[in-house]
BADRENDREN-47094 format. One record per residue: x, y, z of N, C-alpha, C in turn. Coordinates in steps of 0.2 Angstrom, whole numbers, plus 5000, padded with zeros to 4 digits. Layout:
REM residues N
XYZXYZXYZ/...
//
This chain:
REM residues 762
463166266153463766296151463966356155/464666356157464866406162464966466158/464766526161464866586158465466626162/466066636159466566666162466466726166/465966766163465766826166465466826173/465166766174464766756181465066706185/465366656182465666596186466366606188/466566616194467166616196467366576203/467966566204468166536210468766566213/468866556220469466586223469666536228/470366526228470666476232471166506236/471266496242471766516246472066456250/472766446248473066396251473866406251/474166366255474966386256475266366249/475866386248476266366242476566306244/476466256239476666186241477166166236/477766136239478166096235477966026237/478265976233478065906235478265886242/478865916244479165896251478665926256/478465996256478066026261477365996261/477065976255476465946255476465876258/476965836257477065766261477065776268/477465836270477565846277476865866281/476465896277475865916280475265866279/475265826274474765776273475065706273/474965676278475265606278474965556273/475365516270475165466265474965406269/474465366266474265306268474765256266/474965216270475365156268474965096266/475165076260474865016257475364966255/475264906257475664856256475564826249/476164826245476064796238476164726238/475764696234475764616234476364596230/476664546232477164516228476864466223/477264446218477064396213476864336216/477164316222476864246225476164266228/476064326230475364336233474864336228/474964356222474564356216474464286214/474964246214474964176212474464136217/474564146223474164116228473464136227/473364196227472664216226472264196220/472664186214472364166208472164086209/472564046212472363976213472063956219/471864006223471463996229470663986227/470363926229469763906227469263916233/468663956231468163966236467463946233/466963936237466363916233466063976229/466264036231466064096227466364096221/467064086221467464086215467264036210/467163976213466963916209466263936205/465763966209465163986206465264036200/465664086202465864136197466164106190/466664066192466964026186466563986182/466063956185465563916181465163966177/464864016180464464066176464864096170/465564116172465964146167466064096161/466164026163466363986157465763966153/465163966157464563946153464064006154/464164056150463764116150462964106149/462864046146462164036145461764036152/462064016157461764016164461564076166/461964136164461764196166461164226163/461164216156460564256152459964206152/460064146153459464096154459064116160/459364136165458964146171458564206171/458764256166458264316165457864316159/457864256156457564246149456764256150/456464296146455764306147455364276141/455064216142454764176137454264216134/453864256138453264296135453464346130/454064386132454264446128454764426123/455164376124455764366119455664306115/455264256116455264196112455064206105/454464246104454264256098454764286093/455064346096455464386092456164336090/456364296095456864256094456764206088/456164176088455964136083455964166076/455664226075455664266069456364276067/456764296072457464316070457864256068/457764196071458064136070457964116063/457264116061457064086054457364136049/457364206050457664246045458364236044/458764236050459464226050459664166047/459264106048459464046046459364046038/458864076035458864076028459464116025/459664166028460264206025460864166026/460864126032461464086034461564036028/461064006026461063946021461363976015/461164036012461364066006462064086007/462264116012462964146013463464086014/463164036018463663976018463863946012/463363936007463463916001463963955997/463764025997464164075994464964075996/464964086003465664096005466064036005/465763976004466263916003466563915996/466363955992466663965985467363995986/467364045991467964075993468564035995/468263975999468763936002468963875997/468763875991468863825985468763755987/468163745991467963685993467163675991/466963615991466263605989465763645993/465163665990464763715993464463696000/464263636000463863616006464263616013/464963626012465363626018465263696021/465063746017464863806020464263806025/463763756023463263746027463463716034/463963676034464163656041464463706045/464763766042464963816046464363856049/463763846046463263886049462863836054/463163776056462763736060463263716066/463763686065464163656071464463716075/464763766073465063816077464463856081/463863856078463363896081463163856088/463163786087462963746093463363756099/464063756098464563766103464463846106/464463886101464463956104463763976108/463263936107462663946110462763936118/463163896120463363876127463863926129/464363936125464963966128465064046126/464664066121464764136119464464186124/464764246124464464306129464064356125/464064356118463664396114462964366113/462464406114461764376112461564396105/461864426101461664456095462064436089/462664416089463064406083462764336080/462864326074462664266071463364236069/463464176072464064146071464064096064/464564096061464664056055465164086050/465164066044465664086039465664166038/466264186037466464256036466864256029/466664306025467064306018467764316019/468064356023468764366024469064306026/468864266031469164206034469064156028/468564146025468464096020468964106014/469164176012469664186007470364166010/470464186016471164166019471264086019/470664056021470663986021470863956014/470463986009470563966002471263976000/471564026002472264046000472763986002/472663956008472963906011472863836007/472163826006471963766002472263765995/472263815991472563815984473263815985/473563835990474363825990474563755991/474163715996474363645997474063605992/473463625989473163575984472963625978/473463645974473363685968472863655963/472563705959472163675953472563645948/473163665947473563635942474263605946/474463545944475063525947474863475953/475463445956475363395961475263435968/474863405973474763435979475363425983/475363455989475963455994476063385996/476663365998476863306000476663286008/475963266008475663256015475463186015/475663146020475463076020474663066020/474363106023473663096024473263106017/473563136012473263146006473163076002/473563026004473562966000472862935999/472662915993472062885992471462935992/471562995993471063045993470963085986/470363105984470263145978470563215979/470563255974470763325975470263365980/469663355979469163385983469163365990/469363295991469363275998470063296001/470563305997471163336000471063406002/470663445998470563516000470163516006/469663476007469263476013469663456019/470163406018470563396024470963456026/471263486021471663546023471163606026/470663616024470163666027469963646034/469763576035469563556041470163566046/470763536044471363536049471563616050/471463656045471663726047471163756052/470463746051469963766055470163746062/470263676063470463646070471063686073/471563696069472163736072471963806074/471563836070471363906071470963906078/470563856079470163846085470663836091/471263796090471663786095472063846097/472263886092472563946094472063996098/471463996096470964046100470864016107/470763956107470663926114471263936118/471863926116472463936120472464006122/472364056118472364126120471864136125/471264106124470764126129470964096136/471264036136471464006142471964046146/472464076142472964116144472764186146/472164206145471864266146472164326142/472264316136472564366132472064396127/471464406129470964436125471164506123/471564536127471764606126472164616120/472364556117472764566110472364596105/471764596105471364626100471464706100/471664736106471764806106472264826102/472764786100473264806095473064806088/472464786087472164796080471664856080/471964916078471464976078470964966073/470465016074469865016069470165036062/470665076062470965096056471265036052/471664996056471964936053471464886050/470964876055470464826053470064856046/469964916046469564946041469964936034/470664956034471064946028471164876026/471164826031471264756030470664726027/470064746030469464716027469264746020/469464806019469364836012469864796007/470464786009470864746004470564676003/470364646009470064576008469464576004/469064636004468464645999468664645992/469264675991469464675984469664605982/470064575986470264505984469564465983/469064465987468464425986468164445980/468064515978467764535972468164505966/468764505966469164475961469064405960/469064365966468964295966468264275963/467764315964467164295961466964315954/467464345951467364365944467264295940/467664245941467664185937466964155938/466564165943465864135944465364185940/465464245941465064295938465064285930/465664275928465764275920465764205918/465764155922465764085920466364065917/466964085920467564065917467964015921/468463975919468863935922469463965924/469563985930470164025932470563985938/471163965937471463925942471563965948/471663935954471763975960472463995961/472564055963473264075964473364095972/473964095975474064115981474764145982/474864185987475464215988475464285986/476064315986476064385984475964395977/475564445975475364465968474864415965/474564375969474064325967473464365964/473264425966472764455963472864475956/473564495955473764515948473664455943/473964395946473864335941473164315940/472764325945472064305944471664355939/471864425939471564465935471864455928/472464435927472764425921472364365917/472264315922471964255919471264265917/470864315921470164325919470164365912/470564415912470564455906470764425899/471264375900471464335894470864285892/470364275896469864235894469164265894/469164335894468564375894468164365888/468364345882467964325877467564265877/467764225882467364165883466864165889/466664225890466164235895465464205894/465264175899464564135898464064195899/463664205894463164265894462664255899/462464185900461864175905462164185912/462764165914463064185920463064255921/463264295916463364365917462664395918/462164385914461564415915461264395921/461264335923461064315930461364355936/461964365935462364395941462164475941/462064505935461864575935461164585937/460764545935460064545938459964535945/460364485948460364475955460664535959/461264565956461564615960461064675960/460764695954460364755954459764745958/459464685958458864675963459064675970/459564645972459764645979459964705981/460364745978460564815980459964855980/459464855976458964895976458464885982/458364825983457964805989458264815996/458964805996459264826002459264896003/459264935998459165015999458465026002/457964995999457365006002457264976009/457564926011457664896018457964956023/458464986020458865036025458365096025/458065116020457665176020457065176024/456765116024456065106027456165056033/456665046036456764996041456365006047/456165076048455765086054454965066053/454865056046454165046044454064966043/454564936041454564866039454564826046/454164776047454164726053454864686052/455064666046455664626045455964646039/456564646038456864666031456664616026/456564636020456364596014456864546013/456764486013457364436012457464426005/457764476001457864475994458264425992/458864405996459264355993458964285993/458564275998458164215998457664205992/457364265991456864265985457164255979/457764295978458164285971458364215971/458564185976458864115976458264065974/457664075976457164035974456964045967/456964105965456764115958457364085953/457964095955458564075951458563995951/458363965956458363895956457763865951/457163905952456663885947456763895940/457063945938457263965931457763915929/458363905933458863855931458563785930/458163765934457863695934457363695928/456963745926456563745921456863745914/457463785913457763785907458363745907/458563705912459063665912459763695910/459863755914460463795913461163755913/461163705917461763665917461963625911/461463595908461563555902461463595896/461063635895460863675889461363735888/461563765893461963835893462563825896/462863775899463463765902463563805908/463063825912463063855918463263815924/463763835927464063795933463563805939/463263745941462763745947463063715953/462663725958462963695965463063615964/462563585961462563515961462363475967/462563415967462363365972462563395979/462063395983462063405991461863345995/462363315998462163256002461663276007/461163226008460663246013460863206020/461463206021461663186028462363216030/462563216036463163236038463663186037/464263216035464863166034465163156040/465463096041465763076047466363126049/466463136055467063176057467763146055/468263186055468863166053469363196058/469963156059470463186063470963236059/471163286062471563336058472263306057/472563336052473263306050473763346053/474263316057474763356060475263386055/475263356049475763386044475463446041/474763446041474463506039474563566044/474563546050474663586056475363626055/475863586053476563606053476563656047/476263646041476263676035475863746035/475363746040474863806040474863846046/475363826051475363866057475463946056/475863956051475964036050475364066048/474964036044474364066041473764056046/473764006050473263996055473164046060/473764076063473764126068473464186066/473664216060473264276058472464266057/472364206054471664186053471264196060/471564166065471264166072471164236075/471664276074471664346076471164386072/471164376066470664416062469964396063/469864326064469164306065468864326072/469364326077469164346084469064426084/469464466081469464536081468764556078/468564526072467964556068467364536073/467364476075466764456079466764496086/467264506089467264546095467064616094/467264646088467064716086466364716085/466064676082465364676081464964656087/465164616091464864596097464864656102/465464696102465464756106464964806105/464864816098464364866096463664846099/463464786098462764766100462764766108/463264746111463264746118463164816121/463464866118463364936120462664956119/462364936113461764956111461164926116/461264866118460764826122460964826129/461564856131461764866138461864796142/462364756139462564706143463364696142/463664656145464364646145464664586141/465164596137465464536134466164536137/466464476137467064456140467564436134/468064476133468564456127468864386128/469064376134469364306135468864246134/468264256136467764206135467564196128/467564256124467464256117467964216114/468564216116469164176113468964106114/468864086120468664016122468063996118/467564036117466964016114467163996106/467464046103467664036096468163976095/468663976100469063916099468763856100/468263846104467963776105467463766099/467163826096466763816091467163796084/467763826083468163806078468463736078/468563716084468863646085468263596084/467663606087467163566085466963566078/466963626075466763626068467263596063/467963606065468463576061468463506061/468263476067468163396067467663376062/467163416061466563396056466663426049/467263446047467363476041467063546039/466963586045466663646044467263696042/467063756039467463816038467563846044/468163886044468263926050467763976051/467563986057466964026059467164096062/466764146061466764206064466064236064/465964296062465264316061465264366055/464764366051464664406045464264466048/464464526046464164586048463364586046/463264576039462564576037462164526040/462364466041461964416045461864436052/462364466055462164486062461664536062/461764586057461264636057460564616056/460464556052459864526051459564496058/459964466061459764436068459564486073/459964546073459764596078459164636076/459164656069458564696067457964666067/457964596066457264556066457064546073/457364566078457064566085457464516089/457964486087458364436091458564456098/458464426103458664446110459164406113/459264346111459764296114459964256109/460464206111460764156106460264106104/459664106107459164056105458964076098/458964136096458864146089459464116084/460064116087460564086083460464006083/460263976089460163906089459563886084/459063936083458563916078458763926071/459263976070459563976063459863916062/460263886067460563826065460163766064/459563766067459063716065458763726058/458663786056458463796049458963766044/459663776046460163756042460163676042/459963646048459963576048459363546044/458863586044458263566039458463566032/458863616030459063616023459563556022/460063546026460563496025460163426024/459763406029459463346029458863336025/458463386024457863386021457763406014/457863476013457763506007458363536003/458863506005459563526001459463515994/459163455992459163445985458763495980/458363535983458063595980458563645977/459163645981459663695979460163675974/460063615972460563585967460663625960/460063645957460163685951460363755952/460463775958460663845959461263865956/461263915951461963935948462463965953/463063945952463563975956463664055955/463464075949463464145947463064185952/462464155954462064195959462464195966/462764145968463164145974463664195973/464064205968464564255967464264325967/463664335964463364395964463164415972/462864365975462764375982463364395986/463864365985464564385989464764455987/464764475981464964535979464464595982/463864585982463364625985463464635992/463664585996463864596003464464626004/464864645999465464676000465364756000/464764775999464664845998464964886004/464764866010464964896016465764896017/466064846015466764846016467164886011/466864886005467164925999467064996000/466565016003466365086004466765116010/467165076014467665106019468165146016/468265146009468765186006468665256006/468065276008467865346008468165376014/468365336019468665366025469365396024/469665376019470365396017470465476017/470065506013470165586014470065616021/469565586024469465606031470065596036/470365536035470965516039471465566037/471565576031472165616028472065686031/471465716032471365786035471465786042/471265736046471165736053471765696056/472065646053472565606057472965566052/473465596049473865576044474265506045/474565496052474765436053474265376053/473665386055473165336054472965326047/472965376043472865366036473465326032/474065336035474565296032474565226034/474265216040474165146042473665116038/473065146036472565126032472765106025/473065156022473265146015473865096015/474265096019474865046019474564976020/474164966025473864896026473464876020/473064916017472664896012473064876006/473564926004473964905998474364845999/474664836005475064776007474664716006/474064716009473564656009473364646002/473264695998473064675991473564645987/474164675987474764645983475164595986/475164595993475664535996475264485998/474564485999474164436002473964456009/473364426011473064446017473564436023/473864376023474264366029474864416030/475264426024475764476025475564546025/474964556022474664626023474464646030/474264596034474064606041474764616045/475264576043475864596047476164656045/476164686039476364746037475964806041/475264786041474864836045475064846052/475164786055475364786062476064826063/476464816058477164846059477064926058/476664946053476465016052476165046058/475665006061475365036067475865046073/476264996074476765006079477265056078/477465076072477865126070477565196071/476865196070476565266072476565276079/476465216083476465226090477165246093/477665216090478365236092478465306090/478265326084478365396081477965446085/477365436088477065476092477365486099/477665426101477965436108478665456108/478965446102479665466101479765536100/479265566096479265636094478665676096/478565676103477965716105477965786103/477465826104477365896103477565926109/478165946110478365976116478266056115/478166096120477966166119478166206125/478266266124478466316130477766346132/477666346138477066376141477166446144/476666486144476666546146475966556150/475966616154475366626158474866666155/474266646156473666686154473566736159/473566806157473666856161473066856166/473266866173472766876178472466806181/472866756179472566686181473166646183/473066586185473566536187473566476181/473366496175473266456169473866466165/474166406163474766416158474566366152/474666406146474566366140475166386135/475166346129475666356124475666426122/476266456122476366526121476166546114/476166496109475966516102475266516101/474766496106474066486104473666546107/473966586111473466646114473866706113/473366766113473666826112473866856119/473366856124473466886130473866836135/474466826133474866776137475566806137/475966796143476566816143477066766147/477666776146478166726149478466766155/478466736161478766766167479466776165/479666836167480366856166480866816169/481366796165481966746167481766676168/481066656166480866586168480666556161/480866496160480566456154480166396157/479566386154479166336156479066286151/479366226151479366176146478866116148/478466096143477966046144478165986140/478165926143478365866140477665826140/477365816134476665776134476665706132/477165666135477265596134477665566139/477665496139478165466144478865476141/479365476145480065486143480365416144/480665396139480965326139481565326134/481865276134482565266130482465296123/481965286120481865306113481765386112/481565416117481465486115481765536120/482265506124482565556129483065606125/483365576120483765626116483365676113/482865656110482365706107482165756112/481965736118481765776124482265826125/482965806126483465856128483565906122/483565886116483665926110483065986110/482465966111481966006111481966056117/482266036123482366076129482866126127/483366106124483966156122483666206117/483266186112482966236108482466286111/482166256116481666306120481966356124/482566336127482866386131483366436127/483566406121483966446117484666446118/484866396122485666386122485766316125/486366296124486566226126486966236132/486666206138486966216144487666186145/487766126142488466096142488966136139/488766166133489266206129489466266133/488966296137489166356141489566336147/489366276150489766256156490466246154/490566216148491266206146491666266144/491266316141491666386140491766416146/491366416151491466446158492066416161/492066346161492666316164493266336161/493266336154493866356151494066426152/493566476153493666546154493966556161/493766516166494066516173494766496173/494866436169495566416169496066466166/495766506161496166556157496366606162/495866636165495966686170496466666175/496366616178496866586183497566586180/497566556174498266546171498566616170/498166666167498366726165498666766171/498266766177498466796183499066766186/499166706185499766666188500366696184/500266696177500866716173500966796172/500466826175500566906175500266936169/499966896165499666926159498966956161/498766956167498166986169498267016176/498167076177498267116183497667136186/497567146192496967166195497067246197/496667286195496667356197496067376201/496067436203495467456207494867466202/494967466195494367456191494167386188/494567346191494367276189494967236186/494867196181495467156178495667186172/496367186171496567226166497167176163/497067166156497567116153498167156151/498767136152499367166150499567136143/499367076142499567046135498867016132/498667036127498067016124498166956119/498766946117498966896111499166836114/498666786115498866716117498366676113/498566606113498166556110497766516115/497066516113496566476117496666406116/496666366121496666296120495966276117/496066226112495466196109495166146113/494466136112494166086116494466016116/494766006110494965936109495665926113/495965986115496565976119496465986126/495866006128495666006135495365946137/495365936144495165876147494365886147/493965846143493265856143492965836149/493165786153492865776159492865826164/493465866164493565916169493065976167/492965986160492566046158491866026159/491665966160490965956161490765956169/491265966173491165966180490966036182/490666046188490466116191491066156191/490866226189491466276189491766276195/492466276195492866286201493166356202/492866386207493066456208493566466213/493866406216494366416221494966446218/495366476223495966506221495866566216/495266586215495166646210494966706215/495366756215495266816219494666856218/494266836213493666876211493166836209/492466856211491866826209491766846202/491666796197491566806190490766826189/490666876186489966896184489966876177/489566826175489566806168489166846164/488766896166488366936162488767006161/489367006164489767066163490267056158/490667106156491167106151491767076154/492067016151492566986154493267016151/493767006154494467036152494766996146/495167026143495566996138495166966132/494567006131494166986126493866906126/493866886132493666816134492866826133/492566776129491866776128491566716130/490966716133490566666135489866676134/489466636130488766656129488366666135/487966716135487566726141486966686142/486766676148486166636150485566686152/485066686148484566746149483966716153/484066656157483566636161483866616168/483566626173483766596180483466536182/482866526179482466466182482166426176/482066366176481766316171481266276175/480666276172480166236175479966176170/479966116172479766056168479066036170/478666036165477966016167477865936165/477865896171477865826170477165796171/476665836170475965816172475765766167/476065766161475865716156476365656155/476865656160477365596159477065546164/476965486161476665426164477165386167/477765376164478265336166478965356164/479465336167480165346166480565286166/480965266161481365206162482065226164/482465176165483165186168483565226163/483465216157483865256152483665326152/483065336152482765406152482965446159/482965406164483165426171483865456171/484365416168485065436167485065506163/484765506157484765556153484465626156/483965616160483565666163484065696169/484365656172484865676178485465716175/485665696169486265726166486065796163/485465796161485165866158485065916164/484765896169484665936175485265966178/485765916178486465946181486765996176/486665986170486966036165486666106166/486066106168485766176169485866196176/485866156181486066176187486766206188/487266176184487966196184488066266180/487566286177487666356174487166406177/487066386184486666426188485966446186/485666386183484866396181484566346186/484066376190483766326195483166286191/483166226192482666186189482166156193/481566166191480966136195480566096191/480266036194479865996190479165996194/478666006190477966016193477465956190/476965946194476465896191476665826191/477265806194477565746193477165686197/476965636194476665576198477065556204/476765546210477065526216477465466215/477165416211477565356210478165366206/478165416201478765426198479365456202/479065496207479565526212479865466216/479365426218479665366222480165326218/480065316212480465276208481165316208/481165386207481765416207482165416213/481765406219482165396225482465326225/482065276223482365216223482965206219/482965246214483565236209484065286210/484165316216484665356218484765416213/484165446211484165506207484465566210/484265576217484465636220485165636223/485465686223486165696226486265766229/486865786229487065856232486865906227/486765896221486565946216485765946215/485465886214484765876213484465856219/483965896221483665886228482965876227/482565846232481865836231481465896232/481865956234481466016234481366046228/481566016222481366046215480666026213/480365986217479665956214479166006218/478666026213478166066216477466036213/476966056216476266026214476066046208/476066116207475866146201476366196198/476266216192476666266189476666336193/476066356195475966416199476266416205/476266356209476666356215477466366214/477666336208478366346207478566426205/478066456201478166526199478166566205/477666556210477666596216478366586220/478566526220479166516224479766556220/479766546214480366586210480366656211/479666686211479666756212479966776219/479866736224480166746230480866746230/481166696226481866686226482166746221/481866756216482166806211481566866210/481566916215481066966214481167006207/480567026204480567056198480967126199/481367146194481667206194481167266192/481267316195480867376194481067406187/480667456184480867486178481467526179/481567566184482167606186482767556186/482767496189483367456189483567426182/482967416178483167396171483467446167/483267506168483567566164484167596166/484267596173484867636176485567606173/485567546173486267516171486767526176/486567536182487067546188487567496189/488067516193488567466195488267416200/488467346199488267296204488967286208/488967296215489567276219489467206222/489967166221489967106224490467096229/490267066235490667056241491267016239/491867046240492467006240492867016246/493166966248493566966254494067026254/494067066259494467126259495167116259/495367056261496067046262496367016255/495867006250496166976244496467026240/497067016238497467056234497867016229/498067046224498567016219498967076217/499667056217500167106215500067176219/499867166226499767226230499167266229/498767246224498167286222497567256225/497067296228496467276232495867276227/495467216227494967216223494367246226/494067296223493467336226492767316222/492767316216492167316212492267286205/491767256203491767236196491067266192/491167306187490567336184490167286180/489567286181489067246178488867276171/489167256166489067286159488767226155/488367256150487967216146488467186140/488467126139488967096134488567066128/488867066123488667036117488566966117/488066936115487966856116488266826110/488666776111488966736106488566686103/488366676097487966626094488366566091/488066516090488366456088488666466081/488266516077488466526070489066576069/489266606075489766656075490466616076/490966636072491566596073491866616080/492166566083492466576090493066616090/493066666094493666716094494266686098/494866686095495466666098495866716101/496166716106496566766109497366746108/
//
């Protein structure tokens, strides 16, 4: 750490403006590529590019070359078996959220994993069903095939049972989600995930956890609750649950409570002693085995009315073609599902890639998940992403590569084809309890709200707004609302930046906000204004208003009053109402009516002050004749710090040019410092410079500009400030009016007219 008392530096260099710096240091000429050049380069094929493309499209080639069988295989096997057991249970549980038969959740733990094994760039995430996606799919399924009433008018539904119709909707929707993801990947738009901030995702997943919790109440309580979709669906679901609360199946309730208590307790032990445990205790699997045994022994289904998993086919169902009508009716919901699925998976993959020091490719991840969902949708799988808890199991048990994922898929395959019948007596209340327990992490995100409120209120508004909108309006509309709020916060931050006036830290070339430090002073007659954001069409007016507030006057208003004053003086001299004496100007008639601004030609008033035909040089800081008053200007130089300005658009360029001219025309020199050279080049190309605004106004640093200003406007001594002596201004000795020669004009201090003071009329 540097200690200011001992660490110092000294630099001696010339004072640089942008012009003098470019004259002394020649710039390197670089040819900018045209759009055609980029196009040709993109489609030019070489052997090296073909090799890189193959490795990029099939990441398995890259990590298989460095795979260490001796060091990694055993840990991958242990990880794959552990993850596979969890994937089986979660596949069964999460399929309940999609309102389809439970075994289709097992398909989501098998088919997408096979495709991701070859195409994915993450070595640690566990691909498969994800509760948020399953819930979003379930909302679409219940909309098209409701529990009560006829299904949607879709030709492909003819001859199918309600369960088969729901499977068709789920599979077609998954296929469409895959098409969206694959298309975005091929178009290289993986950057789209950047528009989903951590705050938005946190609020959205918390709302999804609330939806999931409510949707599982019917399984935990053993009730028959119809599926609802659309805005306020959560309210209707709760209403249906509480109207039937007296019909709760006590066996389901007790099973759920026992499972939740045991799973939460053992998970806490796993977290606390994870450094000492070789592998986490698979409590969900253990409770599943126990529950299956108890349910089978006491025949819960027949004797106590407990809803169980039931028949699980010991074979794969034949693939189906997706329905184009379902595509048309679900496209609006499919796109947010595709975005959410990719965003969650990419976020988890990024965490593990940083931890284990390898690179993931967003565009390739889109391609991998797109292909996985297309492949899975063809085989009636649920939409796939990654579950945080399942990925944590795969990574914490020692998984090194996607071979662990492949082995987990083999475990699922064994369950589907071999031992699935053992899960038939499994109570659905246990699956509901497992789902609820896995929501702990998402529900606990609510504790970030107080932190966000204290540290960043716009982010807090995004979190709360996204969460509430997703809860009450549905996940798809909630995501849209969250994106809207996020864009509004970006616009708000950019449109209303925190502009400030800078001052000098005594004895240094450092300039900081004058409100933040004690040992700081403003250079006399100079105002330094900092703009901490890009300047564009939305904030140019805000920038100009803040600039006027900082300098303490409106330059356009002063310019208009000066022009009107000059016109009056000329008119009064011409009419003989104002005579020139050896002591200055003397009014012979003080009673006259001033022209209002409405009656004046505003275009003429906005032009530079015309002193031609005026036999005297007007000193605007002196007392004017005939009680003419013009607000004073207490600065002679204005510095604009552009070091944080990254771009200017055309609208802002025009507004900036107008603002600079207003100050220049009231004799305030304007300087711009720290401006990016590319912005200066853009200003040149857009004919920003003219007779009034020149390139010499640009300086490298604030201190360069201050030193230049001190040369142009030397600081007054104390005696000069106190004496109040006459200032003689050179006037043409031949200039006379009514035979009187102009000799001097006394420089007198005048009272400043404020905007709140009524305008004086003569």
